[in-house]
PDB file of N, CA, C and O in Angstrom:
ATOM      1  N   MET A   1     125.656 145.441 143.526  1.00  0.00           N
ATOM      2  CA  MET A   1     125.248 145.092 142.177  1.00  0.00           C
ATOM      3  C   MET A   1     124.350 143.618 142.543  1.00  0.00           C
ATOM      4  O   MET A   1     123.486 143.214 141.764  1.00  0.00           O
ATOM      5  N   LYS A   2     124.643 142.983 143.672  1.00  0.00           N
ATOM      6  CA  LYS A   2     123.878 141.750 143.714  1.00  0.00           C
ATOM      7  C   LYS A   2     122.493 142.361 144.174  1.00  0.00           C
ATOM      8  O   LYS A   2     121.515 141.843 143.635  1.00  0.00           O
ATOM      9  N   MET A   3     122.222 143.486 145.176  1.00  0.00           N
ATOM     10  CA  MET A   3     121.397 143.660 145.642  1.00  0.00           C
ATOM     11  C   MET A   3     120.218 144.203 144.467  1.00  0.00           C
ATOM     12  O   MET A   3     119.016 143.954 144.569  1.00  0.00           O
ATOM     13  N   GLN A   4     120.817 144.963 143.387  1.00  0.00           N
ATOM     14  CA  GLN A   4     120.140 145.490 142.302  1.00  0.00           C
ATOM     15  C   GLN A   4     119.558 144.258 141.676  1.00  0.00           C
ATOM     16  O   GLN A   4     118.491 144.479 141.104  1.00  0.00           O
ATOM     17  N   LYS A   5     119.993 142.980 141.634  1.00  0.00           N
ATOM     18  CA  LYS A   5     119.748 141.592 140.816  1.00  0.00           C
ATOM     19  C   LYS A   5     118.617 141.300 141.602  1.00  0.00           C
ATOM     20  O   LYS A   5     117.471 141.218 141.161  1.00  0.00           O
ATOM     21  N   ALA A   6     118.971 141.138 142.817  1.00  0.00           N
ATOM     22  CA  ALA A   6     117.868 140.506 143.520  1.00  0.00           C
ATOM     23  C   ALA A   6     116.510 141.328 143.318  1.00  0.00           C
ATOM     24  O   ALA A   6     115.593 140.750 142.734  1.00  0.00           O
ATOM     25  N   ILE A   7     116.316 142.690 143.780  1.00  0.00           N
ATOM     26  CA  ILE A   7     115.528 143.633 143.459  1.00  0.00           C
ATOM     27  C   ILE A   7     114.733 143.373 141.999  1.00  0.00           C
ATOM     28  O   ILE A   7     113.528 143.615 141.929  1.00  0.00           O
ATOM     29  N   GLN A   8     115.389 142.925 140.973  1.00  0.00           N
ATOM     30  CA  GLN A   8     115.040 143.070 139.538  1.00  0.00           C
ATOM     31  C   GLN A   8     113.965 141.808 139.981  1.00  0.00           C
ATOM     32  O   GLN A   8     112.737 141.744 139.937  1.00  0.00           O
ATOM     33  N   THR A   9     114.846 140.994 140.358  1.00  0.00           N
ATOM     34  CA  THR A   9     114.134 139.456 139.981  1.00  0.00           C
ATOM     35  C   THR A   9     112.601 139.291 140.910  1.00  0.00           C
ATOM     36  O   THR A   9     111.659 138.527 140.702  1.00  0.00           O
ATOM     37  N   LEU A  10     112.761 140.153 141.805  1.00  0.00           N
ATOM     38  CA  LEU A  10     111.480 140.180 142.145  1.00  0.00           C
ATOM     39  C   LEU A  10     110.080 140.868 141.689  1.00  0.00           C
ATOM     40  O   LEU A  10     108.950 140.756 142.163  1.00  0.00           O
ATOM     41  N   ASN A  11     110.544 141.571 140.668  1.00  0.00           N
ATOM     42  CA  ASN A  11     109.736 142.009 139.607  1.00  0.00           C
ATOM     43  C   ASN A  11     108.985 140.855 138.946  1.00  0.00           C
ATOM     44  O   ASN A  11     109.610 140.020 138.291  1.00  0.00           O
ATOM     45  N   PRO A  12     107.608 140.782 139.106  1.00  0.00           N
ATOM     46  CA  PRO A  12     106.853 139.685 137.923  1.00  0.00           C
ATOM     47  C   PRO A  12     107.417 139.936 136.958  1.00  0.00           C
ATOM     48  O   PRO A  12     108.094 139.054 136.432  1.00  0.00           O
ATOM     49  N   MET A  13     107.341 141.140 136.426  1.00  0.00           N
ATOM     50  CA  MET A  13     107.391 141.267 134.650  1.00  0.00           C
ATOM     51  C   MET A  13     109.329 140.830 134.264  1.00  0.00           C
ATOM     52  O   MET A  13     109.604 140.820 133.064  1.00  0.00           O
ATOM     53  N   TYR A  14     109.878 140.680 134.733  1.00  0.00           N
ATOM     54  CA  TYR A  14     111.465 140.366 134.816  1.00  0.00           C
ATOM     55  C   TYR A  14     111.430 139.016 134.272  1.00  0.00           C
ATOM     56  O   TYR A  14     112.101 138.753 133.274  1.00  0.00           O
ATOM     57  N   GLN A  15     110.729 138.167 134.821  1.00  0.00           N
ATOM     58  CA  GLN A  15     111.008 136.615 134.484  1.00  0.00           C
ATOM     59  C   GLN A  15     110.758 136.323 132.943  1.00  0.00           C
ATOM     60  O   GLN A  15     111.383 135.598 132.170  1.00  0.00           O
ATOM     61  N   TYR A  16     109.282 137.379 132.685  1.00  0.00           N
ATOM     62  CA  TYR A  16     108.834 137.033 131.693  1.00  0.00           C
ATOM     63  C   TYR A  16     109.747 137.600 130.226  1.00  0.00           C
ATOM     64  O   TYR A  16     110.003 136.948 129.214  1.00  0.00           O
ATOM     65  N   ILE A  17     110.157 139.231 130.593  1.00  0.00           N
ATOM     66  CA  ILE A  17     111.370 139.483 129.793  1.00  0.00           C
ATOM     67  C   ILE A  17     112.417 139.054 129.630  1.00  0.00           C
ATOM     68  O   ILE A  17     112.990 139.174 128.547  1.00  0.00           O
ATOM     69  N   HIS A  18     112.993 138.386 130.751  1.00  0.00           N
ATOM     70  CA  HIS A  18     114.026 137.344 130.713  1.00  0.00           C
ATOM     71  C   HIS A  18     113.836 135.898 129.724  1.00  0.00           C
ATOM     72  O   HIS A  18     114.706 135.435 128.985  1.00  0.00           O
ATOM     73  N   GLN A  19     112.658 135.427 129.909  1.00  0.00           N
ATOM     74  CA  GLN A  19     112.251 134.120 128.920  1.00  0.00           C
ATOM     75  C   GLN A  19     112.186 134.515 127.267  1.00  0.00           C
ATOM     76  O   GLN A  19     112.603 133.936 126.264  1.00  0.00           O
ATOM     77  N   PHE A  20     111.497 135.716 127.472  1.00  0.00           N
ATOM     78  CA  PHE A  20     111.274 136.171 126.038  1.00  0.00           C
ATOM     79  C   PHE A  20     112.860 136.571 125.430  1.00  0.00           C
ATOM     80  O   PHE A  20     113.131 136.133 124.311  1.00  0.00           O
ATOM     81  N   ARG A  21     113.624 137.175 125.962  1.00  0.00           N
ATOM     82  CA  ARG A  21     114.947 137.338 125.446  1.00  0.00           C
ATOM     83  C   ARG A  21     115.516 136.084 125.402  1.00  0.00           C
ATOM     84  O   ARG A  21     116.265 135.894 124.444  1.00  0.00           O
ATOM     85  N   THR A  22     115.347 135.068 126.273  1.00  0.00           N
ATOM     86  CA  THR A  22     116.277 133.475 125.814  1.00  0.00           C
ATOM     87  C   THR A  22     115.721 133.009 124.513  1.00  0.00           C
ATOM     88  O   THR A  22     116.357 132.371 123.674  1.00  0.00           O
ATOM     89  N   ILE A  23     114.205 133.466 124.397  1.00  0.00           N
ATOM     90  CA  ILE A  23     113.847 132.570 123.179  1.00  0.00           C
ATOM     91  C   ILE A  23     114.104 133.417 121.894  1.00  0.00           C
ATOM     92  O   ILE A  23     114.352 132.878 120.815  1.00  0.00           O
ATOM     93  N   VAL A  24     114.023 134.957 122.085  1.00  0.00           N
ATOM     94  CA  VAL A  24     114.764 135.297 120.710  1.00  0.00           C
ATOM     95  C   VAL A  24     116.272 135.450 120.532  1.00  0.00           C
ATOM     96  O   VAL A  24     116.796 135.296 119.429  1.00  0.00           O
ATOM     97  N   LEU A  25     116.996 135.769 121.682  1.00  0.00           N
ATOM     98  CA  LEU A  25     118.369 136.279 121.701  1.00  0.00           C
ATOM     99  C   LEU A  25     119.195 134.246 121.304  1.00  0.00           C
ATOM    100  O   LEU A  25     120.049 133.864 120.504  1.00  0.00           O
ATOM    101  N   ASN A  26     118.594 133.723 122.046  1.00  0.00           N
ATOM    102  CA  ASN A  26     119.577 132.416 122.272  1.00  0.00           C
ATOM    103  C   ASN A  26     118.746 131.063 121.469  1.00  0.00           C
ATOM    104  O   ASN A  26     119.033 129.867 121.516  1.00  0.00           O
ATOM    105  N   GLN A  27     117.937 131.563 120.939  1.00  0.00           N
ATOM    106  CA  GLN A  27     116.947 130.545 119.988  1.00  0.00           C
ATOM    107  C   GLN A  27     116.611 129.157 121.049  1.00  0.00           C
ATOM    108  O   GLN A  27     116.385 128.096 120.467  1.00  0.00           O
ATOM    109  N   THR A  28     116.584 129.158 122.326  1.00  0.00           N
ATOM    110  CA  THR A  28     116.260 128.186 123.100  1.00  0.00           C
ATOM    111  C   THR A  28     115.223 128.656 123.862  1.00  0.00           C
ATOM    112  O   THR A  28     114.883 129.826 124.042  1.00  0.00           O
ATOM    113  N   LEU A  29     114.622 127.374 124.410  1.00  0.00           N
ATOM    114  CA  LEU A  29     112.965 127.337 125.206  1.00  0.00           C
ATOM    115  C   LEU A  29     113.629 127.804 126.714  1.00  0.00           C
ATOM    116  O   LEU A  29     114.713 127.415 127.148  1.00  0.00           O
ATOM    117  N   PRO A  30     112.911 128.518 127.229  1.00  0.00           N
ATOM    118  CA  PRO A  30     113.225 128.580 128.915  1.00  0.00           C
ATOM    119  C   PRO A  30     113.149 127.632 129.586  1.00  0.00           C
ATOM    120  O   PRO A  30     112.289 126.860 129.161  1.00  0.00           O
ATOM    121  N   GLY A  31     113.907 127.117 130.920  1.00  0.00           N
ATOM    122  CA  GLY A  31     113.885 125.938 131.680  1.00  0.00           C
ATOM    123  C   GLY A  31     112.446 126.209 132.079  1.00  0.00           C
ATOM    124  O   GLY A  31     111.642 127.134 131.958  1.00  0.00           O
ATOM    125  N   LEU A  32     112.489 124.611 132.774  1.00  0.00           N
ATOM    126  CA  LEU A  32     110.986 124.492 133.652  1.00  0.00           C
ATOM    127  C   LEU A  32     111.183 125.480 135.149  1.00  0.00           C
ATOM    128  O   LEU A  32     110.395 126.188 135.778  1.00  0.00           O
ATOM    129  N   LYS A  33     112.358 125.192 135.301  1.00  0.00           N
ATOM    130  CA  LYS A  33     112.564 126.095 136.984  1.00  0.00           C
ATOM    131  C   LYS A  33     112.205 127.405 136.806  1.00  0.00           C
ATOM    132  O   LYS A  33     111.437 127.940 137.606  1.00  0.00           O
ATOM    133  N   GLU A  34     112.854 128.258 135.450  1.00  0.00           N
ATOM    134  CA  GLU A  34     112.565 129.858 135.532  1.00  0.00           C
ATOM    135  C   GLU A  34     111.081 129.809 134.838  1.00  0.00           C
ATOM    136  O   GLU A  34     110.482 130.827 135.182  1.00  0.00           O
ATOM    137  N   VAL A  35     110.438 129.158 134.157  1.00  0.00           N
ATOM    138  CA  VAL A  35     108.773 129.357 134.129  1.00  0.00           C
ATOM    139  C   VAL A  35     108.168 129.291 135.255  1.00  0.00           C
ATOM    140  O   VAL A  35     107.289 130.103 135.545  1.00  0.00           O
ATOM    141  N   ALA A  36     108.589 128.202 136.161  1.00  0.00           N
ATOM    142  CA  ALA A  36     107.926 128.055 137.541  1.00  0.00           C
ATOM    143  C   ALA A  36     108.340 129.095 138.373  1.00  0.00           C
ATOM    144  O   ALA A  36     107.607 129.355 139.327  1.00  0.00           O
ATOM    145  N   TYR A  37     109.537 129.857 138.188  1.00  0.00           N
ATOM    146  CA  TYR A  37     110.025 130.784 139.365  1.00  0.00           C
ATOM    147  C   TYR A  37     108.544 131.838 138.847  1.00  0.00           C
ATOM    148  O   TYR A  37     107.504 132.060 139.466  1.00  0.00           O
ATOM    149  N   GLY A  38     108.976 132.297 137.548  1.00  0.00           N
ATOM    150  CA  GLY A  38     107.723 133.542 137.111  1.00  0.00           C
ATOM    151  C   GLY A  38     106.391 133.384 137.430  1.00  0.00           C
ATOM    152  O   GLY A  38     105.630 134.275 137.807  1.00  0.00           O
ATOM    153  N   PHE A  39     106.172 132.372 137.286  1.00  0.00           N
ATOM    154  CA  PHE A  39     104.650 131.642 137.784  1.00  0.00           C
ATOM    155  C   PHE A  39     104.404 132.050 139.327  1.00  0.00           C
ATOM    156  O   PHE A  39     103.430 132.677 139.743  1.00  0.00           O
ATOM    157  N   GLY A  40     105.229 131.682 139.906  1.00  0.00           N
ATOM    158  CA  GLY A  40     105.315 131.517 141.450  1.00  0.00           C
ATOM    159  C   GLY A  40     105.368 132.866 141.899  1.00  0.00           C
ATOM    160  O   GLY A  40     104.631 133.113 142.855  1.00  0.00           O
ATOM    161  N   ILE A  41     106.206 134.009 141.350  1.00  0.00           N
ATOM    162  CA  ILE A  41     106.498 135.277 141.963  1.00  0.00           C
ATOM    163  C   ILE A  41     105.190 136.212 141.331  1.00  0.00           C
ATOM    164  O   ILE A  41     104.820 137.261 141.857  1.00  0.00           O
ATOM    165  N   ALA A  42     104.542 135.591 140.046  1.00  0.00           N
ATOM    166  CA  ALA A  42     103.338 136.554 139.655  1.00  0.00           C
ATOM    167  C   ALA A  42     102.082 135.954 140.348  1.00  0.00           C
ATOM    168  O   ALA A  42     101.018 136.569 140.287  1.00  0.00           O
ATOM    169  N   LEU A  43     102.172 134.851 140.959  1.00  0.00           N
ATOM    170  CA  LEU A  43     101.252 134.404 141.715  1.00  0.00           C
ATOM    171  C   LEU A  43     100.828 135.027 142.844  1.00  0.00           C
ATOM    172  O   LEU A  43      99.701 135.448 143.106  1.00  0.00           O
ATOM    173  N   LEU A  44     102.056 135.059 143.644  1.00  0.00           N
ATOM    174  CA  LEU A  44     102.278 135.897 144.924  1.00  0.00           C
ATOM    175  C   LEU A  44     101.710 137.255 144.783  1.00  0.00           C
ATOM    176  O   LEU A  44     100.649 137.620 145.291  1.00  0.00           O
ATOM    177  N   PHE A  45     102.695 138.155 143.871  1.00  0.00           N
ATOM    178  CA  PHE A  45     101.886 139.540 143.738  1.00  0.00           C
ATOM    179  C   PHE A  45     100.440 139.346 143.386  1.00  0.00           C
ATOM    180  O   PHE A  45      99.735 140.283 143.762  1.00  0.00           O
ATOM    181  N   LEU A  46      99.787 138.338 142.739  1.00  0.00           N
ATOM    182  CA  LEU A  46      98.398 138.448 142.311  1.00  0.00           C
ATOM    183  C   LEU A  46      97.550 138.227 144.279  1.00  0.00           C
ATOM    184  O   LEU A  46      96.685 138.932 144.799  1.00  0.00           O
ATOM    185  N   VAL A  47      97.992 137.481 144.632  1.00  0.00           N
ATOM    186  CA  VAL A  47      97.634 137.071 146.218  1.00  0.00           C
ATOM    187  C   VAL A  47      97.972 138.359 146.581  1.00  0.00           C
ATOM    188  O   VAL A  47      96.860 138.815 146.851  1.00  0.00           O
ATOM    189  N   ILE A  48      98.832 139.328 146.783  1.00  0.00           N
ATOM    190  CA  ILE A  48      98.762 140.384 147.489  1.00  0.00           C
ATOM    191  C   ILE A  48      97.948 141.341 147.204  1.00  0.00           C
ATOM    192  O   ILE A  48      97.209 141.933 147.991  1.00  0.00           O
ATOM    193  N   GLY A  49      98.078 141.526 145.971  1.00  0.00           N
ATOM    194  CA  GLY A  49      97.167 142.491 145.391  1.00  0.00           C
ATOM    195  C   GLY A  49      95.736 142.295 145.441  1.00  0.00           C
ATOM    196  O   GLY A  49      95.046 143.277 145.168  1.00  0.00           O
ATOM    197  N   LEU A  50      95.111 141.116 145.767  1.00  0.00           N
ATOM    198  CA  LEU A  50      94.013 140.639 145.972  1.00  0.00           C
ATOM    199  C   LEU A  50      93.315 140.681 147.173  1.00  0.00           C
ATOM    200  O   LEU A  50      92.100 140.865 147.248  1.00  0.00           O
ATOM    201  N   ARG A  51      94.194 140.485 148.278  1.00  0.00           N
ATOM    202  CA  ARG A  51      93.612 140.806 149.669  1.00  0.00           C
ATOM    203  C   ARG A  51      94.119 142.291 149.792  1.00  0.00           C
ATOM    204  O   ARG A  51      93.659 143.005 150.684  1.00  0.00           O
ATOM    205  N   THR A  52      95.057 142.763 148.913  1.00  0.00           N
ATOM    206  CA  THR A  52      94.696 144.471 149.602  1.00  0.00           C
ATOM    207  C   THR A  52      93.289 144.948 148.871  1.00  0.00           C
ATOM    208  O   THR A  52      92.388 145.473 149.525  1.00  0.00           O
ATOM    209  N   PHE A  53      93.201 144.719 147.502  1.00  0.00           N
ATOM    210  CA  PHE A  53      91.856 145.336 146.797  1.00  0.00           C
ATOM    211  C   PHE A  53      90.477 144.905 147.916  1.00  0.00           C
ATOM    212  O   PHE A  53      89.635 145.775 148.136  1.00  0.00           O
ATOM    213  N   ILE A  54      90.356 143.652 148.514  1.00  0.00           N
ATOM    214  CA  ILE A  54      89.562 143.258 149.379  1.00  0.00           C
ATOM    215  C   ILE A  54      89.353 144.060 150.521  1.00  0.00           C
ATOM    216  O   ILE A  54      88.336 144.586 150.972  1.00  0.00           O
ATOM    217  N   ARG A  55      90.692 144.041 150.947  1.00  0.00           N
ATOM    218  CA  ARG A  55      90.567 145.117 152.246  1.00  0.00           C
ATOM    219  C   ARG A  55      90.155 146.093 152.132  1.00  0.00           C
ATOM    220  O   ARG A  55      89.368 146.458 153.004  1.00  0.00           O
ATOM    221  N   LYS A  56      90.472 147.024 150.998  1.00  0.00           N
ATOM    222  CA  LYS A  56      90.265 148.358 151.099  1.00  0.00           C
ATOM    223  C   LYS A  56      89.112 149.003 149.834  1.00  0.00           C
ATOM    224  O   LYS A  56      89.045 150.101 149.282  1.00  0.00           O
ATOM    225  N   GLN A  57      88.239 147.661 149.705  1.00  0.00           N
ATOM    226  CA  GLN A  57      87.415 147.720 148.771  1.00  0.00           C
ATOM    227  C   GLN A  57      86.259 148.736 148.908  1.00  0.00           C
ATOM    228  O   GLN A  57      85.781 149.390 147.981  1.00  0.00           O
ATOM    229  N   ASP A  58      85.873 148.771 150.237  1.00  0.00           N
ATOM    230  CA  ASP A  58      84.755 149.921 150.721  1.00  0.00           C
ATOM    231  C   ASP A  58      85.388 151.383 150.436  1.00  0.00           C
ATOM    232  O   ASP A  58      84.694 152.308 150.014  1.00  0.00           O
ATOM    233  N   GLU A  59      86.718 151.500 150.696  1.00  0.00           N
ATOM    234  CA  GLU A  59      87.225 153.215 150.452  1.00  0.00           C
ATOM    235  C   GLU A  59      87.669 153.284 148.903  1.00  0.00           C
ATOM    236  O   GLU A  59      88.093 154.366 148.498  1.00  0.00           O
ATOM    237  N   PHE A  60      87.599 152.220 148.037  1.00  0.00           N
ATOM    238  CA  PHE A  60      88.468 152.244 147.089  1.00  0.00           C
ATOM    239  C   PHE A  60      87.229 153.181 146.123  1.00  0.00           C
ATOM    240  O   PHE A  60      87.601 153.993 145.276  1.00  0.00           O
ATOM    241  N   ILE A  61      85.884 152.942 146.381  1.00  0.00           N
ATOM    242  CA  ILE A  61      84.917 153.852 145.325  1.00  0.00           C
ATOM    243  C   ILE A  61      84.845 155.174 145.891  1.00  0.00           C
ATOM    244  O   ILE A  61      84.231 155.902 145.111  1.00  0.00           O
ATOM    245  N   LEU A  62      85.267 155.865 147.059  1.00  0.00           N
ATOM    246  CA  LEU A  62      85.577 156.871 147.187  1.00  0.00           C
ATOM    247  C   LEU A  62      86.151 157.719 146.485  1.00  0.00           C
ATOM    248  O   LEU A  62      85.803 158.897 146.402  1.00  0.00           O
ATOM    249  N   TYR A  63      87.348 157.062 145.750  1.00  0.00           N
ATOM    250  CA  TYR A  63      88.009 157.343 145.083  1.00  0.00           C
ATOM    251  C   TYR A  63      88.323 157.941 143.502  1.00  0.00           C
ATOM    252  O   TYR A  63      89.066 158.770 142.977  1.00  0.00           O
ATOM    253  N   ILE A  64      87.319 157.022 143.120  1.00  0.00           N
ATOM    254  CA  ILE A  64      86.855 157.120 141.687  1.00  0.00           C
ATOM    255  C   ILE A  64      86.015 158.042 141.101  1.00  0.00           C
ATOM    256  O   ILE A  64      85.748 157.959 139.902  1.00  0.00           O
TER     257      ILE A  64
END
């Protein structure tokens, strides 16, 4: 169960869904730590995606 939770939290959308549920269900604002964590994970995946795209950019046009 702990492994599943760890994998879920790596999904960039998990933090935003969790924050939305906190607002709607608990009627409270999410903490700064939760917002910063979600932003950090999303930024990490953005950097990984950009690096992969730039590296494969020349091959990418062949598949379109």
